[in-house]
C-alpha positions in Angstrom: -122.6 -109.0 -22.4 -124.3 -106.2 -21.0 -126.8 -104.2 -23.2 -125.5 -106.2 -26.2 -122.3 -103.8 -26.0 -120.2 -104.2 -23.1 -118.2 -107.5 -22.7 -117.5 -108.0 -18.8 -113.9 -109.4 -18.4 -113.2 -109.3 -14.6 -114.6 -108.1 -11.3 -112.6 -105.1 -9.9 -114.3 -104.3 -6.5 -117.6 -104.7 -4.7 -119.1 -101.9 -2.7 -122.2 -101.2 -0.5 -124.4 -100.1 -3.5 -122.8 -101.4 -6.7 -120.0 -103.7 -8.2 -117.4 -102.5 -10.6 -116.1 -104.6 -13.5 -113.5 -104.2 -16.1 -115.1 -104.6 -19.4 -114.6 -103.9 -23.2 -116.9 -101.7 -25.3 -117.2 -103.9 -28.4 -118.5 -101.1 -30.4 -115.7 -98.7 -29.8 -113.1 -101.4 -29.0 -111.8 -99.7 -25.7 -111.4 -101.0 -22.2 -113.6 -99.3 -19.5 -115.0 -99.8 -16.0 -118.7 -100.8 -15.6 -120.2 -99.7 -12.3 -123.4 -102.0 -11.9 -126.0 -101.3 -9.2 -126.8 -104.2 -7.0 -130.1 -105.7 -8.4 -131.7 -105.6 -5.1 -131.3 -101.8 -5.0 -132.3 -101.4 -8.8 -136.0 -101.8 -7.5 -135.6 -98.7 -5.3 -136.4 -95.8 -7.5 -134.3 -93.4 -5.2 -131.2 -95.4 -5.6 -131.7 -95.4 -9.5 -132.2 -92.0 -9.4 -129.1 -91.3 -7.5 -127.2 -93.6 -9.9 -128.4 -91.7 -12.8 -127.5 -88.4 -11.1 -124.0 -89.5 -10.7 -123.7 -90.0 -14.4 -125.3 -86.6 -15.3 -123.4 -84.8 -12.6 -119.9 -86.3 -13.5 -120.5 -85.7 -17.2 -120.5 -82.1 -16.5 -117.1 -82.1 -15.1 -114.1 -82.1 -17.6 -111.2 -82.4 -15.6 -108.0 -84.6 -15.9 -108.3 -85.7 -12.1 -112.0 -86.7 -12.3 -112.8 -90.3 -13.6 -114.9 -89.6 -16.7 -118.3 -91.2 -17.3 -119.1 -92.4 -20.8 -122.5 -94.0 -20.8 -125.3 -94.8 -18.5 -128.1 -97.4 -19.1 -130.3 -100.2 -18.0 -130.3 -103.9 -19.3 -133.3 -105.8 -17.6 -132.6 -105.7 -13.7 -129.2 -104.1 -14.1 -128.6 -100.3 -14.1 -125.1 -99.4 -15.0 -122.5 -96.6 -15.5 -119.8 -97.1 -18.2 -116.7 -95.1 -16.8 -113.1 -94.4 -17.8 -110.9 -97.4 -16.6 -107.8 -96.5 -14.6 -105.1 -99.1 -14.6 -103.4 -99.0 -11.2 -104.5 -99.1 -7.5 -106.4 -97.1 -4.9 -105.0 -94.8 -2.3 -106.3 -97.4 0.3 -104.1 -100.2 -1.4 -101.1 -97.8 -1.0 -101.8 -97.2 2.7 -102.3 -100.7 3.3 -99.0 -101.6 1.7 -96.8 -98.9 2.9 -98.5 -97.7 6.1 -97.9 -93.7 6.4 -96.6 -91.8 3.5 -93.9 -89.2 3.5 -95.3 -85.5 3.4 -94.0 -85.0 0.0 -96.0 -87.8 -1.3 -99.1 -87.2 0.6 -99.3 -83.8 -0.7 -98.5 -85.0 -4.2 -101.8 -87.0 -3.8 -103.7 -84.4 -2.0 -103.3 -81.6 -4.4 -104.8 -83.3 -7.4 -107.7 -84.6 -5.2 -108.4 -81.0 -4.2 -108.1 -79.9 -7.9 -110.7 -82.5 -9.0 -113.0 -81.6 -6.1 -112.5 -78.0 -6.7 -113.7 -78.2 -10.1 -116.8 -80.1 -8.9 -117.4 -77.5 -6.2 -117.0 -74.8 -8.9 -119.7 -76.7 -10.9 -122.1 -76.6 -7.9 -121.5 -80.4 -6.9 -120.5 -82.0 -3.4 -118.9 -85.3 -3.6 -120.1 -86.5 0.0 -118.1 -89.7 -0.2 -114.3 -88.7 0.0 -112.2 -91.5 1.1 -109.0 -93.3 0.0 -111.2 -96.1 -1.9 -112.3 -93.5 -4.1 -108.9 -91.9 -5.0 -107.3 -93.7 -7.8 -103.6 -93.7 -8.7 -102.9 -94.9 -12.4 -99.8 -96.7 -13.5 -98.6 -93.4 -14.9 -98.8 -91.7 -11.6 -102.0 -89.7 -12.4 -104.4 -89.2 -9.4 -108.2 -89.3 -10.2 -111.1 -89.0 -7.9 -113.9 -91.4 -8.7 -117.3 -92.6 -7.5 -119.5 -89.6 -7.4 -122.2 -92.0 -6.4 -123.5 -89.7 -3.4 -123.0 -86.6 -5.4 -125.5 -83.7 -4.6 -125.9 -80.2 -6.2 -124.9 -77.6 -3.7 -128.2 -75.7 -3.9 -130.2 -78.7 -3.3 -131.6 -79.7 0.0 -129.1 -82.5 1.2 -130.6 -83.2 4.5 -132.6 -86.4 5.1 -135.9 -86.8 6.7 -135.3 -90.5 7.5 -132.9 -90.0 10.5 -130.0 -91.5 8.5 -127.3 -90.2 6.5 -125.5 -91.9 3.4 -121.6 -91.9 3.8 -118.4 -93.6 5.1 -118.4 -93.4 9.0 -114.6 -92.5 9.2 -114.8 -89.5 6.7 -118.2 -87.9 7.8 -118.3 -84.4 8.8 -120.2 -83.5 12.1 -122.8 -81.6 10.5 -123.4 -84.6 8.3 -123.9 -86.8 11.4 -125.7 -84.2 13.5 -128.0 -82.6 10.9 -127.8 -84.6 7.8 -126.5 -81.8 5.9 -123.6 -81.5 3.5 -121.9 -78.9 1.3 -118.6 -78.3 0.1 -117.1 -77.9 3.5 -118.1 -81.6 4.1 -115.8 -82.7 1.4 -113.1 -80.4 2.9 -113.5 -82.2 6.3 -113.1 -85.6 4.4 -109.9 -84.5 2.8 -108.4 -83.5 6.2 -109.2 -86.8 7.5 -107.6 -88.4 4.5 -104.5 -86.2 4.9 -104.2 -87.3 8.4 -104.6 -90.9 7.4 -101.7 -90.5 4.8 -99.3 -88.8 7.2 -99.8 -91.2 10.1 -101.1 -94.5 8.6 -104.1 -94.5 10.8 -107.6 -93.0 11.0 -107.9 -90.3 13.6 -111.0 -91.8 15.2 -111.4 -95.5 15.5 -113.8 -97.7 17.6 -115.6 -101.1 17.7 -118.6 -99.9 16.3 -120.0 -97.0 13.9 -121.7 -95.5 16.9 -118.5 -94.9 18.7 -116.6 -93.5 15.6 -119.7 -91.1 15.1 -119.5 -90.0 18.6 -115.9 -89.1 18.3 -116.6 -87.0 15.1 -119.1 -84.9 17.0 -117.3 -84.5 20.4 -113.4 -84.8 19.7 -111.2 -82.9 17.5 -108.9 -84.5 15.1 -105.7 -84.9 16.8 -102.5 -83.4 15.3 -100.6 -85.7 13.0 -97.4 -84.8 15.0 -98.9 -86.5 18.1 -98.5 -90.0 16.2 -95.5 -88.9 14.0 -93.4 -86.4 16.0 -91.1 -85.6 13.0 -94.1 -83.9 11.1 -93.9 -80.1 10.6 -96.3 -77.8 12.6 -97.5 -76.6 9.1 -99.0 -80.0 8.6 -100.7 -80.1 11.9 -102.2 -76.7 10.9 -103.6 -78.0 7.7 -105.3 -81.1 9.1 -106.7 -78.7 11.9 -108.0 -76.2 9.5 -109.7 -78.9 7.3 -111.2 -80.9 10.3 -112.5 -78.2 12.3 -115.7 -79.4 13.8 -117.5 -75.8 13.2 -117.9 -75.9 9.5 -117.7 -72.1 9.5 -113.9 -72.4 10.5 -112.9 -74.7 7.6 -111.9 -73.3 4.1 -115.1 -72.7 2.1 -114.3 -75.4 -0.6 -111.7 -77.6 -2.1 -110.3 -74.8 -4.0 -109.6 -72.7 -1.0 -107.9 -75.5 0.9 -105.7 -76.4 -2.3 -104.6 -72.7 -2.2 -103.6 -73.2 1.5 -102.1 -76.5 0.9 -99.6 -74.9 -1.6 -99.0 -71.9 0.5 -97.9 -74.1 3.5 -95.9 -76.6 1.2 -93.8 -73.7 0.0 -92.9 -73.0 3.6 -91.6 -76.5 4.2 -88.0 -77.5 3.8 -87.0 -80.6 1.7 -86.0 -82.2 4.9 -89.6 -81.7 6.4 -91.1 -82.9 3.2 -89.2 -86.1 3.2 -89.5 -86.9 6.9 -90.5 -90.5 7.4 -92.8 -92.0 9.9 -91.8 -95.0 11.8 -92.5 -98.0 9.9 -93.5 -96.1 6.8 -93.2 -97.9 3.5 -92.4 -101.1 5.4 -95.1 -103.2 3.9 -98.7 -103.9 5.1 -97.3 -104.9 8.5 -96.2 -101.5 9.1 -99.7 -100.1 9.4 -100.5 -99.2 12.9 -102.9 -101.4 14.9 -105.4 -98.6 15.1 -105.6 -98.4 11.4 -106.0 -102.1 10.9 -108.8 -102.2 13.4 -110.5 -99.7 11.6 -110.2 -100.9 8.0 -113.4 -102.9 7.2 -116.9 -102.1 6.7 -116.3 -98.4 8.0 -114.7 -97.9 4.6 -118.0 -98.9 2.9 -120.6 -96.4 1.8 -123.4 -97.2 3.9 -126.7 -95.9 5.3 -125.6 -94.5 8.6 -128.0 -93.8 11.4 -128.0 -90.2 12.5 -128.2 -89.7 16.2 -131.4 -87.5 17.4 -129.4 -85.5 20.1 -125.7 -84.4 20.5 -125.2 -86.2 23.6 -123.2 -89.4 24.1 -124.1 -92.4 21.6 -124.9 -95.7 23.1 -122.3 -98.1 23.7 -121.2 -100.7 21.2 -124.1 -103.0 20.5 -123.1 -104.5 17.1 -120.5 -104.8 14.6 -119.0 -101.9 12.3 -121.3 -102.9 9.2 -124.5 -103.1 11.1 -127.0 -100.3 10.3 -129.0 -99.2 13.3 -131.5 -96.3 13.3 -131.7 -94.4 16.5 -135.1 -92.6 16.6 -136.6 -90.2 19.3 -140.0 -91.2 20.7 -142.9 -89.2 19.4 -143.8 -86.0 21.4 -147.7 -86.3 22.5 -149.8 -83.5 21.8 -150.6 -80.9 24.3 -153.7 -81.2 26.4 -155.9 -78.5 27.5 -155.6 -77.5 31.3 -158.3 -79.4 33.3 -159.8 -78.4 36.7 -157.7 -78.2 39.7 -157.2 -81.4 41.5 -159.3 -82.0 44.5 -157.5 -82.1 48.0 -157.0 -85.7 49.1 -159.1 -87.0 52.0 -156.1 -88.4 53.6 -152.3 -87.2 53.8 -150.5 -88.2 50.9 -147.4 -90.6 51.4 -144.1 -89.3 50.5 -143.9 -91.2 47.0 -147.4 -89.8 46.2 -146.3 -86.2 46.6 -143.9 -86.7 43.7 -145.0 -85.2 40.4 -146.7 -87.8 38.0 -144.2 -87.1 35.3 -141.4 -88.1 37.6 -143.1 -91.5 38.3 -143.7 -92.0 34.6 -140.0 -91.3 34.0 -138.8 -93.6 36.7 -140.8 -96.4 35.4 -139.6 -95.8 31.9 -136.0 -95.6 33.2 -136.5 -99.1 34.9 -138.0 -100.6 31.7 -135.3 -99.2 29.6 -132.7 -100.6 32.1 -134.1 -104.1 32.0 -134.5 -103.8 28.1 -130.9 -102.5 27.7 -129.7 -105.5 30.0 -131.4 -108.0 27.8 -130.2 -106.4 24.7 -126.6 -106.4 26.1 -127.0 -110.1 27.1 -128.1 -111.1 23.7 -125.4 -109.1 21.7 -122.5 -109.8 24.0 -123.4 -113.0 25.6 -124.6 -115.1 22.6 -123.1 -113.5 19.5 -119.9 -112.6 18.1 -118.6 -110.9 14.8 -117.1 -112.9 11.8 -113.6 -112.1 11.6 -112.2 -110.4 8.6 -110.5 -113.2 6.7 -110.8 -112.0 3.1 -107.6 -112.6 0.9 -106.1 -114.7 3.7 -104.8 -118.2 2.9 -107.3 -121.0 3.5 -105.1 -122.3 6.5 -104.8 -118.7 8.2 -108.5 -118.0 7.6 -109.4 -121.3 9.3 -107.0 -120.6 12.3 -108.6 -117.1 12.7 -112.1 -118.5 12.6 -111.3 -121.4 15.0 -109.5 -118.8 17.4 -112.9 -117.0 17.4 -114.7 -120.2 18.4 -116.6 -120.6 15.1 -116.7 -123.6 12.8 -115.4 -123.7 9.3 -116.8 -125.1 6.1 -114.8 -124.7 2.8 -116.0 -124.4 -0.8 -114.0 -123.5 -3.8 -114.8 -121.1 -6.7 -112.8 -119.6 -9.8 -111.9 -116.1 -9.5 -109.9 -113.9 -11.9 -108.9 -111.3 -9.2 -108.0 -113.4 -6.2 -104.9 -115.5 -6.0 -105.3 -119.3 -6.0 -105.8 -120.6 -2.3 -106.8 -117.3 -0.8 -110.4 -116.5 0.5 -112.7 -114.9 -1.9 -115.8 -114.3 0.4 -117.5 -115.6 3.6 -120.8 -116.4 4.6 -121.8 -114.7 6.6 -119.6 -111.6 5.6 -117.0 -110.2 7.6 -118.3 -108.1 10.6 -121.8 -109.8 10.6 -123.2 -111.1 13.7 -123.2 -115.0 14.3 -123.8 -117.2 17.1 -120.7 -118.2 19.2 -121.3 -121.8 18.1 -121.9 -120.9 14.4 -120.3 -121.9 11.3 -118.7 -119.8 8.6 -118.5 -121.0 5.1 -115.4 -119.6 3.3 -114.9 -119.7 -0.5 -111.5 -120.2 -1.6 -110.2 -119.2 -5.0 -109.1 -121.8 -7.5 -107.6 -119.0 -9.5 -108.8 -117.9 -13.0 -110.9 -120.5 -14.8 -109.0 -122.0 -17.7 -110.7 -123.4 -21.0 -108.4 -125.6 -23.3 -108.6 -124.9 -27.1 -110.0 -128.2 -28.7 -108.9 -129.8 -31.7 -111.4 -128.6 -34.4 -109.6 -129.7 -37.6 -112.0 -131.1 -40.1 -115.1 -129.9 -38.0 -117.8 -128.1 -39.7 -118.0 -124.3 -39.0 -121.2 -124.4 -37.1 -120.3 -127.4 -35.0 -116.9 -125.8 -34.2 -118.6 -122.6 -33.0 -120.9 -124.7 -30.9 -118.0 -126.5 -29.2 -116.1 -123.3 -28.4 -119.3 -121.8 -26.9 -119.9 -124.9 -24.7 -116.2 -124.5 -23.4 -116.9 -120.8 -22.6 -114.7 -119.5 -25.4 -115.8 -117.2 -28.0 -115.4 -117.2 -31.8 -112.9 -114.8 -33.2 -111.9 -113.8 -36.8 -113.1 -116.4 -39.5 -111.1 -116.6 -42.5 -111.2 -118.9 -45.6 -108.5 -120.6 -47.5 -108.4 -123.1 -50.5 -107.7 -126.6 -49.6 -107.5 -129.7 -51.7 -108.0 -132.2 -48.8 -110.3 -130.5 -46.3 -114.0 -130.3 -47.2 -115.4 -127.0 -47.9 -116.7 -125.3 -44.8 -114.6 -127.4 -42.4 -112.0 -126.0 -40.1 -108.3 -126.1 -41.3 -106.8 -124.7 -38.1 -107.3 -122.4 -35.0 -105.4 -119.8 -33.2 -104.4 -120.4 -30.6 -103.5 -124.0 -31.4 -105.3 -126.9 -30.0 -104.4 -127.7 -26.3 -103.5 -124.2 -25.4 -105.4 -123.0 -22.2 -107.3 -119.6 -22.2 -109.6 -117.9 -19.8 -113.3 -118.2 -20.5 -114.5 -115.6 -22.9 -111.2 -115.5 -24.8 -111.5 -115.4 -28.6 -110.3 -118.2 -30.8 -109.7 -117.5 -34.5 -110.7 -120.0 -37.2 -109.3 -120.9 -40.6 -112.1 -122.4 -42.7 -111.5 -124.5 -46.0 -112.9 -123.1 -49.2 -112.6 -126.3 -50.8 -110.6 -127.4 -54.0 -109.7 -124.1 -56.2 -111.4 -123.9 -59.6 -110.5 -121.6 -62.4 -113.5 -119.8 -63.9 -113.8 -120.5 -67.8 -114.7 -117.9 -70.4 -118.3 -118.3 -71.4 -119.1 -115.0 -73.0 -120.5 -115.2 -76.4 -122.0 -118.5 -75.7 -125.7 -119.4 -75.4 -127.0 -119.8 -72.0 -127.2 -123.5 -72.2 -123.7 -123.8 -73.5 -122.4 -121.7 -70.9 -124.2 -123.6 -68.3 -122.7 -126.8 -69.4 -119.1 -125.4 -69.5 -119.3 -124.0 -66.0 -120.9 -127.5 -64.7 -117.9 -129.3 -66.2 -115.7 -126.9 -64.2 -117.5 -127.8 -61.1 -119.2 -124.4 -60.9 -122.9 -123.4 -60.6 -124.6 -121.1 -62.8 -127.0 -118.1 -62.3 -128.5 -116.0 -65.0 -129.1 -112.4 -64.3 -132.7 -111.2 -64.2 -132.2 -108.3 -66.7 -130.7 -108.8 -70.2 -128.1 -106.2 -71.2 -127.0 -104.4 -74.4 -123.9 -105.6 -75.8 -121.9 -106.3 -79.0 -122.7 -109.9 -78.5 -125.5 -111.6 -80.5 -129.0 -111.4 -78.9 -129.5 -114.4 -76.5 -125.8 -115.0 -75.9 -123.8 -114.4 -72.7 -122.9 -110.7 -72.8 -120.7 -110.8 -69.5 -119.8 -113.0 -66.5 -119.0 -112.7 -62.9 -116.5 -113.7 -61.6 -114.5 -112.9 -64.7 -112.7 -115.7 -66.6 -109.4 -116.9 -65.1 -110.6 -116.0 -61.5 -109.8 -118.8 -58.9 -113.1 -119.8 -57.0 -114.0 -122.7 -54.7 -115.7 -125.9 -56.0 -119.5 -125.5 -56.1 -119.3 -121.6 -56.2 -121.8 -119.8 -58.5 -120.9 -117.5 -61.6 -123.6 -115.0 -62.7 -124.0 -114.5 -66.4 -126.0 -111.6 -68.2 -127.7 -112.4 -71.4 -127.2 -110.0 -74.4 -130.2 -108.0 -76.0 -128.1 -107.3 -78.9 -126.7 -103.9 -79.9 -128.4 -100.7 -78.7 -129.7 -98.7 -81.6 -129.4 -94.8 -81.8 -130.3 -92.2 -84.2 -127.2 -90.8 -86.1 -127.1 -87.0 -85.5 -126.2 -84.7 -88.6 -122.7 -83.2 -88.4 -122.3 -81.9 -91.9 -120.8 -78.4 -91.9 -119.5 -79.0 -88.4 -115.7 -78.7 -87.5 -113.9 -81.9 -86.9 -113.8 -81.5 -83.1 -117.5 -80.6 -83.0 -118.5 -83.5 -85.0 -116.4 -86.0 -82.8 -118.1 -84.4 -79.8 -121.7 -84.9 -81.1 -121.1 -88.2 -82.4 -119.4 -89.6 -79.3 -122.2 -88.3 -77.2 -124.6 -90.1 -79.1 -122.7 -93.6 -78.4 -120.7 -93.8 -81.8 -117.0 -94.2 -82.7 -115.7 -91.7 -85.0 -113.2 -92.1 -88.1 -111.9 -88.9 -90.1 -111.4 -89.2 -93.8 -109.2 -86.2 -94.9 -108.5 -85.2 -98.6 -104.8 -85.4 -99.4 -104.4 -81.9 -100.5 -105.8 -78.7 -98.8 -108.3 -80.2 -96.3 -110.6 -77.7 -94.6 -111.9 -77.9 -91.1 -115.5 -78.5 -92.1 -117.4 -82.0 -92.6 -118.5 -82.5 -96.0 -120.4 -85.8 -95.6 -121.0 -88.8 -93.1 -120.9 -92.7 -93.8 -124.5 -92.9 -92.4 -127.0 -90.5 -93.3 -128.3 -88.2 -90.5 -131.7 -89.6 -89.2 -130.8 -93.2 -89.8 -130.5 -95.8 -87.1 -127.1 -97.3 -86.2 -125.9 -99.6 -83.4 -124.2 -97.8 -80.5 -120.4 -98.5 -80.7 -120.4 -98.7 -84.4 -118.0 -96.3 -86.3 -119.2 -93.5 -88.2 -116.7 -92.1 -91.0 -116.8 -88.3 -91.5 -115.2 -86.7 -94.6 -113.6 -83.4 -94.5 -114.0 -80.6 -97.3 -111.2 -80.1 -99.8 -109.7 -76.7 -100.4 -109.9 -77.2 -104.3 
């Protein structure tokens, strides 16, 4: 339970900043997605502020293609968002399964993506992390854009002073890499990359390290999709080229502008062009081109990406895809005031002495850097390797992959609600992390969902039954009561599900509890309290006397009324509450002589009396001639007052 409200049921995904779970809002009884920031980041105020900003930003958007945010809060070390749960898959799942998509399907996904981003841009927001992992496709076919975790307002300063930029390597716009700035056109660039990936099944830029991919974003145009899939129409090449122009001024201004262009180009395509299939498309995961497979991994995770300090070539691969390195320029020394001219040397200078001093310093620095770089190359390339990506592989296949990489293997097992039994849940170190060539990788293999067997609780007292269910990881569901002549009161009669049935931990078990033997409540009204207590005791029931006596027609001190009423079935040992009579309540009889019959009835009834009318046999008049109790006298409420009507004689 999170925040005493959200019951976590299963882990959906793990990202660079947060983990997403499927959960149930126990207050509103609805399924939702919980995005919980990693506790290590919750201590960083900047990350917490970004997390909260996501909730506020998305809450401003009311669009059918944007995943809604319901709530945001903190529970101890956990900072979370409660979001709309979309049953289905991500665009990344589709691409991994089918490879490239037909143009019609790609545009069917792209258009609602752009509609959602267009609404965000219109509201003054930039997503900054558009990628297939953040495009959800529901079981009903609806497309929704999720994870506005890096969202920023368009009119705020989106640059960074730390020399780093947040984002996902494969989808960063050149200006994000070079200057650390992002506006609506950065989202347009990412959409262009996603379109290329949908049409070809591969990313436009690939490399062994993030540095190599960043270099290609800066210095190489995104290639035309038709270069990889010749059957694609030129209009699709033009769309990708316009969206991924390296100069942001040449791109559409925002997602809405790109959406208009997409619809215009789509109208020019024939059905044959829209349904053109790429080689290997829809052939399963094996049909994804090698370039795509090589690039799937930590590149797709939102990370802190080092921003190069110059536009020159980036250094060669020094580490794995998911290692964050910060490239910083050396500090510039302050300018020194000019000194006196140097004295002429006493002896002729040797050739190397005639070189400018700054050249000598540069040469020495170059030698030092060369030696240091050689050492770094030796350490990184000679002694270390990257942990292969073996997640979701079978245990045997994962062991073979690690053995092929020269690494040792240790295995442990754990339950998992999301990973199939016998497949790898995680590795230590994580995939892509550096490890010595002779190192050992521990793989965690799924045992499948954890199961708990419903115990036989018949005859067990309710408190003990609840404790046993909790010990097994089950929860107590509805508790109902039922009379039983055999099972003691408060003991369990039956469970639903029945004993022996297996359920996942956290599942609810309904209990039926005995109310004991049924007893009929006797009638004790009119009895003295002592007599009533004895009668109820003989019936197996307890007696409670109400604190305040009541007026009634019963004699003073007798039982005026009881609860439950006579004849009601209750359990043995239940309590019957009795109220003691104060006797009749007295009231002053009003004067109704001379009043009409109707008026006299109304007045006497309001005073609490019953009314009986005595009319003369002949010629009665509608006027009261007398009353049985004189006006001003006291009478008990509920008593009957007789009124006599006048005669016409």
